[in-house]
SERO-4910 file (N, C-alpha, C, O; in steps of 0.05 Angstrom, whole numbers):
BEGIN
 pado doro    nc1    nc2    nc3   cac1   cac2   cac3    cc1    cc2    cc3    oc1    oc2    oc3
  Met    A   -299    841  -1563   -288    816  -1555   -298    810  -1525   -299    828  -1509
  Gln    A   -304    786  -1518   -313    779  -1491   -291    770  -1472   -296    765  -1448
  Arg    A   -268    767  -1482   -244    756  -1463   -241    773  -1438   -248    797  -1439
  Ile    A   -231    763  -1418   -222    776  -1395   -191    780  -1397   -178    761  -1404
  Ile    A   -180    801  -1390   -151    805  -1396   -134    798  -1377   -112    787  -1380
  Met    A   -144    806  -1353   -122    798  -1330   -128    774  -1316   -152    771  -1310
  Tyr    A   -111    756  -1311   -116    729  -1296   -117    734  -1269   -101    748  -1257
  Lys    A   -137    720  -1256   -140    719  -1226   -154    691  -1223   -170    683  -1241
  Pro    A   -148    678  -1203   -163    651  -1196   -190    653  -1198   -203    671  -1188
  Met    A   -200    634  -1211   -234    636  -1215   -243    625  -1187   -230    610  -1174
  Pro    A   -267    636  -1181   -279    626  -1157   -290    596  -1157   -297    585  -1177
  Thr    A   -290    585  -1133   -301    560  -1130   -329    561  -1125   -336    578  -1109
  Phe    A   -347    547  -1134   -375    548  -1132   -385    516  -1116   -373    495  -1119
  Glu    A   -405    521  -1102   -414    496  -1086   -445    497  -1094   -458    518  -1095
  Thr    A   -453    472  -1100   -482    467  -1104   -491    443  -1086   -474    432  -1073
  Glu    A   -515    436  -1085   -523    414  -1067   -504    390  -1069   -499    377  -1049
  Arg    A   -495    383  -1092   -479    358  -1093   -453    360  -1105   -440    339  -1111
  Leu    A   -443    384  -1110   -422    389  -1126   -403    410  -1113   -413    427  -1098
  Ile    A   -378    411  -1118   -360    435  -1113   -348    437  -1141   -339    417  -1151
  Leu    A   -349    462  -1153   -336    467  -1175   -311    485  -1174   -312    507  -1164
  Arg    A   -289    475  -1184   -266    489  -1175   -245    486  -1199   -248    468  -1215
  Asn    A   -224    505  -1200   -205    501  -1216   -189    475  -1220   -182    463  -1200
  Phe    A   -184    465  -1244   -170    443  -1244   -140    447  -1235   -130    470  -1234
  Thr    A   -126    425  -1228    -99    428  -1223    -88    404  -1235   -104    387  -1242
  Glu    A    -60    400  -1240    -46    381  -1247    -50    354  -1234    -46    333  -1245
  Asp    A    -61    358  -1207    -67    330  -1192    -90    318  -1200    -96    297  -1190
  Asp    A   -106    330  -1219   -129    319  -1230   -124    305  -1258   -142    299  -1273
  Ala    A    -99    301  -1262    -90    286  -1289   -107    260  -1292   -119    258  -1313
  Ile    A   -109    242  -1276   -120    214  -1275   -149    220  -1284   -156    211  -1306
  Pro    A   -166    233  -1268   -196    234  -1277   -198    248  -1307   -215    242  -1324
  Phe    A   -178    268  -1310   -180    285  -1332   -173    268  -1354   -185    273  -1375
  Leu    A   -157    249  -1354   -150    230  -1379   -172    216  -1382   -178    211  -1406
  Arg    A   -189    206  -1363   -210    188  -1366   -234    206  -1381   -249    195  -1398
  Met    A   -237    233  -1373   -257    248  -1386   -248    253  -1420   -265    258  -1437
  Ile    A   -221    251  -1424   -217    258  -1452   -210    230  -1468   -200    232  -1491
  Ser    A   -215    208  -1460   -207    182  -1471   -227    161  -1473   -229    146  -1493
  Glu    A   -244    159  -1451   -264    138  -1450   -285    141  -1469   -301    160  -1469
  Pro    A   -286    121  -1487   -303    122  -1511   -333    133  -1505   -344    148  -1521
  Glu    A   -344    126  -1484   -370    132  -1477   -376    160  -1470   -398    170  -1475
  Val    A   -354    173  -1459   -355    199  -1451   -352    218  -1472   -365    239  -1473
  Val    A   -333    210  -1492   -323    223  -1516   -341    224  -1539   -339    240  -1557
  Lys    A   -358    203  -1537   -371    198  -1566   -387    223  -1577   -391    224  -1601
  Tyr    A   -395    239  -1564   -409    262  -1573   -393    285  -1574   -404    307  -1575
  Thr    A   -368    285  -1572   -354    308  -1575   -337    310  -1599   -324    330  -1603
  Gly    A   -336    291  -1615   -318    292  -1641   -290    289  -1637   -273    286  -1654
  Arg    A   -284    291  -1606   -249    290  -1601   -249    268  -1582   -267    262  -1566
  Asp    A   -220    254  -1586   -217    236  -1564   -185    233  -1565   -170    243  -1582
  Val    A   -176    216  -1543   -150    214  -1538   -146    185  -1531   -164    173  -1520
  Asp    A   -121    173  -1538   -117    144  -1532   -117    144  -1503   -108    162  -1488
  Pro    A   -130    122  -1497   -131    116  -1465   -104    111  -1453    -99    114  -1429
  Glu    A    -88    104  -1471    -57     96  -1460    -43    121  -1455    -22    120  -1443
  Thr    A    -51    143  -1464    -37    168  -1460    -25    172  -1434    -38    168  -1413
  Ser    A      1    180  -1434     18    181  -1406      4    204  -1389     -9    222  -1400
  Ile    A     10    202  -1362      1    223  -1345     13    248  -1355      0    269  -1358
  Glu    A     39    246  -1358     55    272  -1368     43    286  -1390     39    311  -1391
  Glu    A     36    266  -1413     19    281  -1435     -5    293  -1429     -9    314  -1441
  Thr    A    -24    283  -1411    -46    287  -1399    -41    316  -1388    -54    335  -1395
  Ile    A    -21    317  -1370    -16    345  -1355     -7    366  -1378    -13    390  -1374
  Arg    A      5    359  -1399     16    378  -1420    -10    389  -1431    -12    413  -1434
  Leu    A    -31    373  -1438    -55    381  -1452    -71    396  -1430    -81    417  -1436
  Met    A    -74    388  -1408    -87    404  -1385    -78    432  -1384    -93    451  -1378
  Asn    A    -50    433  -1391    -39    462  -1388    -43    479  -1412    -38    503  -1411
  Ile    A    -53    468  -1435    -65    483  -1456    -93    487  -1452   -101    508  -1462
  Ala    A   -111    472  -1440   -139    471  -1433   -141    454  -1416   -130    432  -1419
  Pro    A   -156    459  -1395   -167    481  -1383   -147    499  -1369   -152    523  -1369
  Ile    A   -126    489  -1357   -107    507  -1341   -100    530  -1354    -99    552  -1342
  Gly    A    -92    525  -1382    -80    545  -1399   -101    566  -1404    -94    589  -1407
  Asp    A   -124    560  -1404   -149    580  -1412   -151    599  -1389   -158    623  -1393
  Tyr    A   -146    590  -1363   -152    610  -1342   -131    632  -1343   -137    654  -1335
  Lys    A   -108    626  -1352    -85    648  -1356    -90    665  -1378    -88    689  -1377
  Lys    A    -98    650  -1403   -101    661  -1426   -125    683  -1429   -123    707  -1435
  His    A   -146    670  -1423   -173    682  -1428   -186    693  -1400   -204    710  -1400
  Gly    A   -176    684  -1377   -186    689  -1350   -206    676  -1342   -217    686  -1322
  Tyr    A   -217    653  -1354   -233    633  -1342   -235    607  -1364   -228    610  -1387
  Gly    A   -244    588  -1356   -244    562  -1369   -260    541  -1353   -275    549  -1335
  Arg    A   -256    514  -1359   -275    495  -1350   -267    489  -1319   -244    486  -1312
  His    A   -289    487  -1304   -285    481  -1277   -287    447  -1273   -304    434  -1284
  Ala    A   -266    437  -1257   -270    409  -1248   -297    409  -1231   -305    427  -1216
  Met    A   -307    386  -1238   -334    379  -1224   -328    358  -1201   -322    335  -1208
  Val    A   -329    363  -1176   -326    348  -1156   -348    337  -1141   -363    353  -1132
  Tyr    A   -353    310  -1137   -376    302  -1124   -371    301  -1096   -354    286  -1085
  Lys    A   -388    318  -1083   -384    319  -1052   -383    293  -1035   -367    290  -1017
  Glu    A   -403    275  -1045   -405    250  -1027   -378    234  -1030   -371    221  -1010
  Thr    A   -362    233  -1051   -341    219  -1051   -313    237  -1055   -291    226  -1058
  Asn    A   -317    260  -1055   -296    282  -1061   -275    275  -1086   -251    281  -1087
  Glu    A   -290    262  -1106   -275    256  -1131   -283    270  -1155   -307    273  -1158
  Val    A   -266    278  -1173   -270    295  -1196   -287    275  -1212   -279    253  -1216
  Ile    A   -311    284  -1222   -328    268  -1239   -334    280  -1268   -350    269  -1284
  Gly    A   -319    300  -1273   -328    314  -1297   -316    341  -1299   -298    350  -1284
  Phe    A   -327    354  -1321   -320    384  -1319   -342    399  -1329   -358    388  -1345
  Thr    A   -346    425  -1322   -369    445  -1327   -356    470  -1331   -332    474  -1325
  Gly    A   -372    486  -1342   -366    514  -1345   -359    528  -1371   -365    517  -1392
  Leu    A   -349    550  -1371   -342    568  -1390   -316    564  -1407   -295    561  -1395
  Lys    A   -318    565  -1433   -294    565  -1448   -295    587  -1473   -314    588  -1489
  Tyr    A   -276    602  -1475   -275    618  -1497   -266    602  -1524   -247    588  -1527
  Met    A   -286    609  -1543   -280    593  -1568   -272    615  -1587   -289    630  -1598
  Pro    A   -240    617  -1593   -230    635  -1611   -241    635  -1638   -243    656  -1652
  Glu    A   -249    613  -1645   -256    607  -1675   -282    621  -1676   -287    634  -1696
  Leu    A   -297    621  -1661   -325    635  -1658   -326    662  -1646   -345    676  -1654
  Asp    A   -310    670  -1630   -306    694  -1616   -332    695  -1593   -343    716  -1587
  Lys    A   -338    671  -1584   -363    667  -1566   -348    651  -1544   -326    640  -1546
  Thr    A   -364    654  -1522   -360    636  -1496   -379    613  -1497   -403    619  -1499
  Asp    A   -372    588  -1495   -388    562  -1492   -391    553  -1470   -371    551  -1456
  Leu    A   -417    547  -1460   -420    530  -1438   -419    498  -1445   -432    487  -1463
  Gly    A   -402    487  -1428   -397    461  -1434   -398    442  -1410   -393    450  -1387
  Tyr    A   -404    420  -1413   -399    393  -1389   -393    370  -1401   -398    362  -1424
  Arg    A   -381    360  -1383   -375    328  -1392   -369    314  -1361   -358    325  -1342
  Met    A   -380    287  -1362   -380    274  -1335   -382    246  -1344   -392    241  -1366
  Phe    A   -371    226  -1326   -370    201  -1327   -398    188  -1328   -416    198  -1315
  Pro    A   -402    165  -1345   -427    156  -1348   -445    149  -1324   -469    150  -1326
  Glu    A   -433    142  -1305   -446    131  -1281   -462    156  -1267   -480    153  -1250
  Tyr    A   -453    178  -1275   -468    204  -1265   -489    216  -1286   -501    237  -1282
  Trp    A   -492    202  -1306   -512    211  -1325   -542    208  -1315   -548    192  -1297
  Gly    A   -558    222  -1325   -584    225  -1320   -593    230  -1289   -614    220  -1280
  Lys    A   -578    244  -1276   -585    247  -1248   -588    277  -1244   -592    285  -1221
  Gly    A   -585    297  -1268   -590    324  -1263   -562    338  -1255   -562    363  -1251
  Ile    A   -544    326  -1254   -518    336  -1247   -510    358  -1265   -506    382  -1258
  Ala    A   -509    350  -1287   -501    371  -1311   -515    400  -1310   -504    422  -1310
  Thr    A   -546    394  -1307   -560    419  -1307   -553    434  -1277   -553    459  -1275
  Glu    A   -549    417  -1255   -542    431  -1227   -515    448  -1232   -510    469  -1220
  Ser    A   -501    440  -1248   -470    448  -1249   -469    476  -1271   -452    493  -1270
  Cys    A   -486    474  -1285   -490    496  -1308   -498    520  -1296   -486    540  -1303
  Lys    A   -518    522  -1276   -531    545  -1265   -511    562  -1252   -511    585  -1259
  Pro    A   -493    554  -1233   -471    573  -1227   -457    585  -1246   -452    609  -1245
  Met    A   -449    567  -1267   -432    578  -1288   -446    600  -1303   -433    620  -1310
  Leu    A   -470    596  -1308   -484    618  -1325   -484    646  -1306   -477    667  -1315
  Ser    A   -493    643  -1281   -488    661  -1261   -460    675  -1262   -457    700  -1262
  Tyr    A   -442    658  -1261   -411    674  -1264   -407    685  -1287   -395    707  -1286
  Gly    A   -415    675  -1312   -414    691  -1337   -423    712  -1341   -410    730  -1352
  Phe    A   -451    714  -1332   -465    737  -1335   -463    758  -1313   -464    782  -1320
  Glu    A   -462    752  -1289   -461    772  -1265   -431    776  -1257   -426    798  -1247
  Ile    A   -412    759  -1261   -385    764  -1253   -367    774  -1276   -354    795  -1276
  Leu    A   -368    756  -1296   -353    765  -1320   -367    784  -1340   -355    791  -1360
  Asn    A   -392    791  -1336   -405    812  -1353   -407    804  -1384   -407    820  -1402
  Leu    A   -408    778  -1386   -411    769  -1414   -440    779  -1428   -461    780  -1415
  Asp    A   -437    786  -1453   -462    791  -1466   -477    770  -1477   -501    773  -1483
  Glu    A   -463    748  -1479   -480    722  -1492   -463    700  -1483   -438    703  -1480
  Ile    A   -475    678  -1477   -462    651  -1474   -474    630  -1494   -499    629  -1495
  Ile    A   -460    614  -1509   -473    596  -1526   -468    566  -1518   -449    561  -1503
  Gly    A   -485    546  -1528   -478    522  -1521   -482    505  -1550   -498    511  -1568
  Ile    A   -463    481  -1550   -462    471  -1576   -462    439  -1567   -450    431  -1547
  Ala    A   -478    423  -1583   -483    398  -1577   -486    380  -1604   -497    391  -1623
  Met    A   -478    359  -1607   -484    340  -1630   -518    338  -1631   -531    333  -1611
  Pro    A   -529    342  -1654   -557    338  -1655   -567    310  -1642   -587    309  -1629
  Asn    A   -552    290  -1647   -564    264  -1639   -557    260  -1607   -561    238  -1596
  Asn    A   -549    280  -1596   -541    281  -1566   -564    294  -1555   -559    317  -1548
  Gln    A   -590    285  -1550   -613    294  -1539   -611    302  -1514   -621    323  -1505
  Ala    A   -597    284  -1499   -591    295  -1466   -579    319  -1465   -588    338  -1451
  Ser    A   -558    320  -1479   -542    350  -1476   -559    372  -1490   -558    394  -1480
  Cys    A   -572    368  -1510   -594    392  -1521   -611    397  -1501   -615    421  -1496
  Asn    A   -625    377  -1485   -645    381  -1466   -632    395  -1443   -645    414  -1434
  Ile    A   -608    391  -1432   -594    404  -1414   -594    434  -1421   -602    449  -1403
  Leu    A   -587    442  -1442   -580    469  -1455   -608    486  -1453   -610    510  -1449
  Lys    A   -628    470  -1458   -657    483  -1460   -664    486  -1433   -673    508  -1426
  Lys    A   -662    467  -1412   -668    468  -1383   -654    494  -1370   -666    508  -1355
  Val    A   -630    499  -1377   -620    524  -1366   -626    548  -1377   -613    568  -1371
  Gly    A   -646    548  -1396   -652    573  -1411   -640    581  -1433   -644    604  -1441
  Met    A   -626    564  -1447   -617    571  -1473   -636    566  -1496   -651    546  -1497
  Asp    A   -636    581  -1514   -654    581  -1542   -638    565  -1558   -614    569  -1559
  Tyr    A   -651    544  -1572   -643    533  -1594   -647    552  -1620   -668    560  -1628
  Ile    A   -619    558  -1632   -620    573  -1657   -619    558  -1682   -635    566  -1700
  Asp    A   -602    538  -1688   -608    520  -1711   -586    501  -1708   -571    501  -1688
  Asp    A   -586    485  -1730   -564    463  -1730   -544    479  -1753   -554    492  -1772
  Arg    A   -519    476  -1748   -503    490  -1766   -472    475  -1768   -464    461  -1750
  Asp    A   -459    480  -1790   -434    466  -1794   -416    482  -1778   -416    506  -1782
  Cys    A   -401    472  -1759   -382    484  -1739   -363    460  -1733   -372    438  -1729
  Phe    A   -338    466  -1731   -318    442  -1722   -317    419  -1739   -315    398  -1727
  Asp    A   -319    418  -1763   -317    396  -1782   -344    379  -1777   -344    355  -1782
  Gly    A   -365    391  -1768   -391    372  -1771   -415    391  -1762   -413    415  -1756
  Ile    A   -437    376  -1763   -464    392  -1759   -464    393  -1727   -456    373  -1714
  Val    A   -473    414  -1716   -479    415  -1686   -504    429  -1683   -510    445  -1701
  Ser    A   -518    426  -1663   -541    441  -1653   -528    466  -1639   -509    461  -1624
  Tyr    A   -537    492  -1641   -526    515  -1633   -548    527  -1614   -571    527  -1620
  Phe    A   -540    536  -1592   -557    547  -1572   -544    576  -1562   -520    582  -1563
  Glu    A   -564    591  -1553   -552    618  -1545   -570    630  -1519   -594    626  -1516
  Leu    A   -556    643  -1505   -570    654  -1480   -559    682  -1482   -534    683  -1485
  Ser    A   -573    703  -1480   -564    730  -1475   -560    737  -1450   -572    724  -1434
  Arg    A   -544    757  -1441   -546    772  -1415   -570    781  -1409   -580    776  -1387
  Asp    A   -582    795  -1428   -606    808  -1420   -632    793  -1416   -649    801  -1401
  Lys    A   -632    768  -1431   -652    747  -1419   -647    737  -1397   -665    734  -1380
  Tyr    A   -623    731  -1392   -613    720  -1365   -621    733  -1343   -633    722  -1324
  Leu    A   -613    760  -1344   -617    777  -1321   -648    785  -1317   -657    791  -1295
  Ser    A   -663    784  -1340   -693    790  -1338   -706    770  -1325   -730    772  -1320
  Gly    A   -692    747  -1319   -709    728  -1305   -719    707  -1324   -724    684  -1315
  Lys    A   -723    712  -1353   -734    694  -1367   -721    667  -1369   -734    647  -1375
  Ala    A   -694    666  -1363   -681    639  -1364   -685    623  -1338   -680    632  -1316
  Asp    A   -695    598  -1343   -703    583  -1320   -677    573  -1304   -679    559  -1284
***
């Protein structure tokens, strides 16, 4: 099993345009937008009513991602855009108990799409997963018609495996092994 047993705060990462840090309850307003805005969730298969209260959003955050930090030792990072110091999405690793695998995922507001930000955010997450957490493998899952997301997974070095029935629908399934990542074959 790949889970980390003891909880300690996850590190903060910095890229050219982003700060990647733990979510806090103070992030409830942008988090609600990430889980409710139709354009943002259209490829996730999951959504929440945009009229959800901030209290309910905080409850959901305490299940995941905040709850994941304590339960699994890691979870999605808040993606903070340096220029505005605002949370614009999430990125990072999530343990998927249904698959007994760790998933690399990302989501951001549409005004930030197509600028290379998701790719930029994924690189330190892969490094964290393989070099700090010592995971053997990280997967990526995207809806087959979400070509932008599939392209990001390929850009960060993941191999497309197949389309498969997963989470009540067909998904494109990608993998990257620790050995491949550490050998420098993953770009």
